[in-house]
C-alpha positions as CSV (number, residue, x, y, z in Angstrom):
1,X,-2.0,-26.2,5.3
2,X,-4.5,-26.3,2.5
3,X,-3.6,-27.9,-0.8
4,X,-4.6,-25.3,-3.5
5,X,-4.6,-27.2,-6.7
6,X,-8.1,-26.8,-8.1
7,X,-10.1,-23.7,-9.1
8,X,-12.8,-24.6,-6.6
9,X,-10.3,-24.2,-3.7
10,X,-8.4,-21.2,-4.9
11,X,-7.3,-18.9,-2.1
12,X,-8.7,-15.5,-1.6
13,X,-5.5,-13.7,-1.2
14,X,-4.2,-10.3,-0.5
15,X,-7.2,-8.8,1.3
16,X,-6.3,-9.2,5.0
17,X,-3.5,-6.7,5.0
18,X,-4.0,-3.2,3.9
19,X,-0.2,-2.7,3.2
20,X,2.7,-3.4,1.0
21,X,1.6,-3.1,-2.8
22,X,-0.9,-0.8,-3.5
23,X,-2.5,-1.9,-5.9
24,X,-3.1,-3.3,-8.7
25,X,-0.9,-3.5,-7.7
26,X,-3.3,-2.7,-10.1
27,X,-1.9,-3.3,-9.1
28,X,-0.4,-4.3,-8.2
29,X,-2.2,-4.6,-6.1
30,X,-3.3,-4.6,-4.2
31,X,-2.2,-5.9,-1.6
32,X,-1.0,-6.7,-2.1
33,X,-1.3,-14.6,0.9
34,X,-2.8,-17.2,3.1
35,X,-5.2,-18.3,5.8
36,X,-6.9,-21.4,7.1
37,X,-9.2,-23.4,4.7
38,X,-11.2,-20.8,2.8
39,X,-8.8,-18.3,4.1
40,X,-8.8,-14.6,3.4
41,X,-5.2,-13.4,3.2
42,X,-3.6,-10.1,2.4
43,X,-0.8,-8.1,1.1
44,X,1.0,-5.9,3.4
45,X,-0.5,-2.4,3.0
46,X,-2.2,-3.3,-0.2
47,X,-5.3,-1.2,-0.4
48,X,-7.5,-3.9,-1.6
49,X,-7.6,-5.4,1.9
50,X,-10.5,-3.1,2.4
51,X,-12.6,-5.2,0.1
52,X,-12.5,-8.4,2.2
53,X,-16.1,-8.4,3.2
54,X,-17.4,-8.2,-0.4
55,X,-14.7,-10.4,-2.0
56,X,-15.3,-13.2,0.6
57,X,-18.8,-13.6,-0.7
58,X,-18.1,-13.8,-4.4
59,X,-19.5,-17.0,-5.7
60,X,-16.9,-17.5,-8.4
61,X,-13.8,-18.2,-6.4
62,X,-11.3,-18.3,-9.3
63,X,-12.5,-14.8,-10.3
64,X,-12.3,-13.7,-6.7
65,X,-8.7,-14.8,-6.6
66,X,-7.8,-13.0,-9.7
67,X,-9.5,-9.8,-8.7
68,X,-7.6,-9.8,-5.4
69,X,-4.3,-10.8,-6.9
70,X,-4.2,-7.7,-9.1
71,X,-4.3,-5.7,-5.9
72,X,-0.9,-7.0,-5.2
73,X,1.0,-6.4,-8.4
74,X,-0.3,-3.6,-10.5
75,X,1.3,-0.8,-8.5
76,X,4.8,-2.3,-9.1
77,X,3.9,-3.1,-12.7
78,X,3.2,0.5,-13.5
79,X,6.0,2.3,-11.7
80,X,8.7,-0.1,-10.7
81,X,10.8,1.1,-13.7
82,X,11.3,4.3,-11.8
83,X,12.2,2.7,-8.5
84,X,16.0,2.2,-8.1
85,X,17.8,1.0,-5.1
86,X,19.7,3.7,-3.3
87,X,22.6,3.1,-1.0
88,X,21.6,4.3,2.4
89,X,18.0,3.4,2.1
90,X,16.1,1.6,4.7
91,X,13.9,-1.4,3.6
92,X,10.6,-2.5,4.7
93,X,11.6,-6.0,5.8
94,X,8.4,-7.3,7.3
95,X,4.9,-6.4,8.4
96,X,3.1,-8.0,11.3
97,X,-0.7,-8.1,11.5
98,X,-3.0,-8.8,14.3
99,X,-6.7,-9.7,14.4
100,X,-9.0,-7.8,16.7
101,X,-11.7,-9.4,18.7
102,X,-15.0,-7.8,17.5
103,X,-16.3,-7.6,21.1
104,X,-13.4,-6.8,23.3
105,X,-11.1,-5.2,20.8
106,X,-8.2,-7.2,22.0
107,X,-5.7,-8.2,19.3
108,X,-3.7,-11.3,18.7
109,X,-0.9,-12.0,16.2
110,X,-2.4,-13.5,13.0
111,X,0.1,-13.3,10.1
112,X,3.3,-11.6,9.0
113,X,4.9,-11.0,5.6
114,X,8.6,-10.7,4.9
115,X,10.1,-9.1,1.7
116,X,13.3,-9.6,-0.3
117,X,14.7,-7.1,-2.8
118,X,17.1,-7.2,-5.6
119,X,20.0,-4.7,-6.1
120,X,17.7,-2.3,-7.8
121,X,15.4,-2.2,-4.7
122,X,12.6,-4.1,-6.3
123,X,10.7,-6.8,-4.4
124,X,11.6,-10.2,-5.8
125,X,10.2,-12.5,-3.1
126,X,7.6,-12.5,-0.4
127,X,6.9,-15.0,2.4
128,X,3.7,-15.1,4.4
129,X,3.7,-16.9,7.7
130,X,0.8,-17.6,10.1
131,X,1.0,-17.5,13.9
132,X,0.5,-20.9,15.6
133,X,-0.6,-20.7,19.2
134,X,0.0,-24.4,19.7
135,X,3.6,-24.2,18.5
136,X,4.1,-20.7,19.7
137,X,5.9,-19.7,16.5
138,X,5.4,-18.5,13.0
139,X,4.7,-21.2,10.3
140,X,5.5,-20.4,6.6
141,X,2.3,-20.7,4.6
142,X,2.9,-19.1,1.1
143,X,5.7,-17.9,-1.1
144,X,5.7,-15.5,-4.0
145,X,8.3,-14.8,-6.6
146,X,8.4,-11.7,-8.9
147,X,10.4,-11.3,-12.1
148,X,11.0,-8.2,-14.2
149,X,11.7,-7.5,-17.9
150,X,14.6,-5.5,-19.3
151,X,12.8,-2.2,-18.7
152,X,12.3,-3.0,-15.0
153,X,8.5,-3.7,-15.3
154,X,7.0,-6.8,-13.6
155,X,6.8,-9.6,-16.1
156,X,5.6,-12.5,-13.9
157,X,4.2,-13.0,-10.4
158,X,4.1,-16.6,-9.2
159,X,2.7,-18.0,-6.0
160,X,3.6,-21.3,-4.4
161,X,1.6,-23.2,-1.8
162,X,2.6,-26.1,0.4
163,X,1.0,-29.5,0.0
164,X,-0.5,-30.6,3.4
165,X,0.5,-34.2,2.8
166,X,3.9,-34.2,1.1
167,X,5.1,-30.9,2.4
168,X,6.3,-29.9,-1.1
169,X,5.9,-26.4,-2.4
170,X,3.9,-26.4,-5.7
171,X,3.1,-23.5,-8.0
172,X,-0.5,-22.5,-7.7
173,X,-1.2,-19.2,-9.3
174,X,0.5,-16.9,-11.8
175,X,0.1,-13.5,-13.4
176,X,1.8,-12.4,-16.6
177,X,1.9,-8.8,-17.8
178,X,2.3,-7.2,-21.3
179,X,3.3,-3.6,-22.0
180,X,3.0,-1.1,-24.8
181,X,6.0,0.6,-26.4
182,X,6.4,3.2,-23.7
183,X,6.1,0.7,-20.9
184,X,2.5,1.1,-19.8
185,X,0.8,-2.2,-19.0
186,X,-2.0,-3.0,-21.4
187,X,-2.8,-6.7,-20.7
188,X,-2.6,-9.0,-17.7
189,X,-3.1,-12.8,-17.9
190,X,-4.2,-15.0,-14.9
191,X,-3.2,-18.6,-14.7
192,X,-4.0,-21.5,-12.5
193,X,-1.5,-24.4,-12.2
194,X,-2.9,-27.8,-13.0
195,X,-0.9,-30.4,-11.0
196,X,-2.0,-33.6,-13.0
197,X,-0.9,-32.1,-16.3
198,X,1.9,-29.9,-14.8
199,X,0.7,-27.0,-17.0
200,X,-0.6,-23.5,-16.6
201,X,-4.3,-22.7,-17.6
202,X,-5.2,-19.2,-18.5
203,X,-8.7,-18.4,-17.1
204,X,-8.8,-14.6,-16.9
205,X,-7.5,-11.6,-18.8
206,X,-7.5,-7.8,-18.1
207,X,-7.3,-5.1,-20.7
208,X,-6.3,-1.6,-19.5
209,X,-7.5,1.7,-21.0
210,X,-5.8,5.1,-20.7
211,X,-7.0,8.7,-21.1
212,X,-5.4,11.5,-23.1
213,X,-3.0,12.2,-20.2
214,X,-1.7,8.6,-20.3
215,X,-3.2,7.7,-16.9
216,X,-5.3,4.6,-16.5
217,X,-9.0,5.4,-16.9
218,X,-10.6,2.0,-16.8
219,X,-10.0,-1.8,-16.9
220,X,-12.2,-4.6,-18.3
221,X,-11.8,-8.1,-17.1
222,X,-12.8,-11.2,-19.2
223,X,-13.1,-14.7,-17.8
224,X,-13.1,-18.0,-19.6
225,X,-16.2,-20.2,-19.4
226,X,-15.0,-23.6,-18.1
227,X,-17.8,-25.4,-20.0
228,X,-17.2,-24.3,-23.6
229,X,-14.0,-22.3,-23.3
230,X,-15.6,-19.0,-24.5
231,X,-14.3,-15.7,-23.2
232,X,-17.0,-13.6,-21.4
233,X,-17.1,-10.1,-20.1
234,X,-16.9,-10.2,-16.4
235,X,-16.3,-6.8,-14.7
236,X,-15.1,-3.3,-15.2
237,X,-13.2,-0.8,-13.0
238,X,-13.4,2.9,-13.6
239,X,-11.1,5.5,-12.0
240,X,-11.8,9.1,-11.0
241,X,-9.0,11.6,-10.6
242,X,-8.2,15.2,-9.9
243,X,-7.1,17.6,-12.7
244,X,-3.5,16.7,-11.9
245,X,-4.1,12.9,-12.1
246,X,-4.4,12.0,-8.4
247,X,-6.8,9.1,-7.9
248,X,-9.8,10.1,-5.7
249,X,-12.2,7.2,-6.2
250,X,-12.9,4.1,-8.3
251,X,-15.8,1.8,-8.8
252,X,-16.3,-1.8,-9.9
253,X,-19.2,-2.9,-12.1
254,X,-20.2,-6.4,-13.2
255,X,-21.6,-7.3,-16.6
256,X,-25.0,-8.9,-16.7
257,X,-25.5,-10.8,-20.0
258,X,-29.2,-11.3,-19.2
259,X,-29.9,-7.6,-18.7
260,X,-27.2,-6.6,-21.2
261,X,-25.9,-3.9,-18.9
262,X,-23.3,-3.0,-16.2
263,X,-24.2,-3.0,-12.5
264,X,-22.0,-1.1,-10.1
265,X,-21.3,-3.2,-7.0
266,X,-18.9,-1.2,-4.9
267,X,-17.1,2.2,-4.7
268,X,-13.9,3.2,-3.0
269,X,-13.1,6.8,-2.0
270,X,-9.5,7.8,-1.2
271,X,-8.4,10.6,1.1
272,X,-4.9,12.3,1.4
273,X,-3.2,14.4,4.1
274,X,-1.8,17.9,3.5
275,X,1.5,16.4,2.4
276,X,-0.1,14.1,-0.1
277,X,0.1,10.7,1.6
278,X,-2.8,8.3,1.2
279,X,-4.3,8.2,4.7
280,X,-7.8,6.7,4.3
281,X,-9.9,4.6,1.9
282,X,-13.6,3.8,2.4
283,X,-15.4,1.0,0.7
284,X,-19.2,1.3,0.1
285,X,-21.2,-1.6,-1.3
286,X,-24.5,-1.6,-3.2
287,X,-27.4,-3.1,-1.3
288,X,-28.8,-4.4,-4.6
289,X,-32.3,-3.5,-5.8
290,X,-32.6,-0.2,-3.9
291,X,-29.4,1.0,-5.6
292,X,-28.0,2.7,-2.5
293,X,-24.4,2.3,-1.3
294,X,-23.6,1.6,2.4
295,X,-20.3,1.9,4.1
296,X,-18.6,-1.5,4.8
297,X,-14.9,-1.1,5.3
298,X,-12.3,1.6,5.9
299,X,-8.5,1.6,6.1
300,X,-6.4,4.2,7.9
301,X,-2.6,4.6,7.4
302,X,-0.1,6.3,9.7
303,X,3.3,7.8,8.7
304,X,6.7,8.8,10.0
305,X,6.7,12.4,8.8
306,X,10.4,12.8,9.6
307,X,11.4,10.4,6.9
308,X,11.0,11.1,3.2
309,X,9.9,8.2,1.1
310,X,12.9,8.7,-1.2
311,X,15.0,7.2,1.6
312,X,12.8,4.1,1.9
313,X,12.7,0.9,-0.1
314,X,9.1,-0.5,-0.2
315,X,7.1,-3.2,-2.0
316,X,4.1,-1.8,-3.9
317,X,1.7,-0.4,-1.4
318,X,-1.6,0.0,-3.1
319,X,-3.5,-1.7,-5.9
320,X,-3.2,1.3,-8.3
321,X,0.2,2.9,-8.7
322,X,-1.4,6.3,-9.0
323,X,-3.1,5.7,-5.7
324,X,0.3,5.1,-4.2
325,X,0.4,8.7,-3.2
326,X,3.1,8.4,-0.5
327,X,5.8,10.9,0.5
328,X,6.7,9.7,3.9
329,X,7.5,6.3,5.5
330,X,4.3,4.3,6.4
331,X,4.5,2.9,9.9
332,X,1.1,1.4,10.7
333,X,-2.3,0.5,9.3
334,X,-5.8,0.0,10.9
335,X,-8.6,-1.9,9.2
336,X,-12.3,-1.4,10.3
337,X,-15.6,-3.0,9.5
338,X,-18.9,-1.1,9.7
339,X,-21.6,-3.0,11.6
340,X,-24.5,-0.6,10.7
341,X,-24.0,1.6,13.7
342,X,-20.3,1.9,14.5
343,X,-16.8,1.3,13.0
344,X,-15.3,-1.9,14.6
345,X,-11.6,-2.6,14.5
346,X,-10.8,-5.6,12.4
347,X,-7.0,-5.8,12.1
348,X,-3.9,-3.8,12.8
349,X,-0.6,-3.9,11.0
350,X,2.8,-2.6,12.0
351,X,5.7,-2.2,9.5
352,X,9.3,-3.0,10.5
353,X,12.2,-1.6,8.7
354,X,15.9,-2.5,8.4
355,X,18.7,-0.1,9.2
356,X,20.7,1.4,6.3
357,X,20.8,-1.2,3.5
358,X,24.5,-0.6,3.0
359,X,27.1,2.0,3.9
360,X,27.3,5.0,1.8
361,X,30.1,5.2,-0.9
362,X,33.4,6.7,0.1
363,X,33.3,10.5,-0.2
364,X,29.6,10.8,0.6
365,X,28.3,12.4,3.7
366,X,26.1,10.4,6.0
367,X,23.0,12.1,4.7
368,X,23.5,10.9,1.1
369,X,21.6,12.5,-1.8
370,X,19.0,15.1,-0.7
371,X,16.1,16.3,-2.9
372,X,13.9,18.9,-1.2
373,X,11.4,20.4,-0.4
374,X,8.6,17.9,-0.9
375,X,6.0,19.0,-1.7
376,X,7.6,21.7,-3.9
377,X,6.4,24.9,-5.4
378,X,8.5,26.8,-7.9
379,X,11.7,24.9,-7.5
380,X,13.4,21.9,-5.9
381,X,17.0,21.7,-4.6
382,X,19.3,18.7,-5.0
383,X,22.4,18.3,-2.8
384,X,25.2,15.7,-2.8
385,X,27.0,16.3,0.5
386,X,30.7,15.6,0.7
387,X,31.4,14.8,-3.0
388,X,32.4,16.7,-6.1
389,X,31.5,13.9,-8.5
390,X,29.6,14.9,-11.6
391,X,25.9,14.2,-11.2
392,X,22.6,14.4,-13.1
393,X,19.0,14.6,-12.3
394,X,16.0,13.6,-14.5
395,X,12.3,14.2,-13.9
396,X,9.6,12.0,-15.3
397,X,5.8,12.4,-15.5
398,X,3.3,9.7,-14.4
399,X,3.5,8.2,-17.9
400,X,7.3,7.8,-17.7
401,X,8.1,10.7,-20.1
402,X,11.2,12.7,-19.3
403,X,10.2,16.3,-18.6
404,X,13.5,17.7,-17.3
405,X,17.2,16.8,-17.3
406,X,20.1,18.6,-15.7
407,X,23.8,17.9,-15.0
408,X,25.4,19.4,-11.9
409,X,28.2,19.1,-9.3
410,X,27.5,19.2,-5.6
411,X,24.3,21.2,-5.7
412,X,21.6,22.4,-8.1
413,X,18.2,24.1,-8.1
414,X,15.6,23.1,-10.7
415,X,13.0,25.7,-11.8
416,X,9.5,24.2,-11.8
417,X,7.5,27.3,-12.7
418,X,6.4,25.9,-16.0
419,X,5.5,22.5,-14.6
420,X,1.8,21.8,-13.8
421,X,0.8,20.7,-10.3
422,X,1.3,16.9,-10.3
423,X,3.3,14.0,-9.0
424,X,6.6,13.6,-10.7
425,X,9.4,11.0,-10.4
426,X,13.0,11.9,-10.1
427,X,16.2,9.9,-10.7
428,X,19.6,11.3,-9.4
429,X,22.8,9.6,-10.6
430,X,26.3,10.3,-9.3
431,X,29.2,7.9,-9.7
432,X,27.9,4.5,-8.8
433,X,25.0,5.8,-6.8
434,X,21.4,6.2,-8.0
435,X,18.5,7.5,-6.0
436,X,14.9,7.8,-7.1
437,X,11.7,9.1,-5.6
438,X,8.5,11.2,-5.9
439,X,8.0,14.9,-5.7
440,X,4.6,16.6,-5.4
441,X,4.5,19.8,-7.4
442,X,1.9,22.2,-6.0
């Protein structure tokens, strides 16, 4: 186990595993923790795992860590307020990831992540373990804790690493989020824990910018100069979307104070299936002086199309909440590197779910609350089998604004003719039961 106390030995996290997050988070992110010395770890299903090749080579390791960490948490930070735990939901309990041999293609277990949720269905703890061939067992390597504010948005994300000598778990890294009056994140602060002084040191800050539709359009990151303490512009992310706000690509540029300009270093393109699930992202990296971009990494996701995502409890899956374009239950992920001629399998991941998280309340049928069809065009139906309890449904846009509200008993149909094509969030409440999810309006 590596003792991660100084900025020069900060871990490069959340980039092995292309699932849980999302996001960034932004995110968060991403993706969005461990490995051997100089390890490159990852977040289960966090999209930033696709950036491992580039991030591994960043010279500034504290910045590398911060860039990757946002892949883990931003997704939850932007949309967790709309995620409520539903009785009857299955939970993603762990993801197991295997490393592929670049020559033979054979895979061997490498690491796994396990997730704990609170009553609202939000992830509050994550454990990452590494497989030990010598011990023939999993060895716990990292722990993460996530806390939320009163509005349900992530307030702090804290990582702990184990001291190789004492065996004690020490805090090593922290992110803190600030939000505007409507709950959108506008600032993120990165901290490194200093063991000698037992204090947190802020070394990086993000500022988020939004367009007229209240979706994130760009993000600028500032880093603190360790010599004189000055804050300096470091990098910028810019996001491209369809007319209805779905993220299709984004790029990262780094600021050159010598040339006084931005230089784009990599681009990521996202693809979706006919239902709207994120199925592929491809990373291209600049070759430098020539200014051309070459394919480096791609990630492919698989889904269980018989299970609607509203019946599943997940950690954030991608590093941007808007990129978390999921409508069915993810089951597996494959991560490839491009060697200049062919795509070579790098890692595989399989997601393991619990059974029903709890029995349904008395009076409810075994199917629970049903919201369908998804995607929808013109209208959606809401059914509460086996109960006559008063109920309500509310729809929210991507900025968290309520766009529709209706009370009903047993069954109702919502007219969507005046709603633009977009992804909307719903919350259904009946008695002591609450269910939330996403609907794609076509």
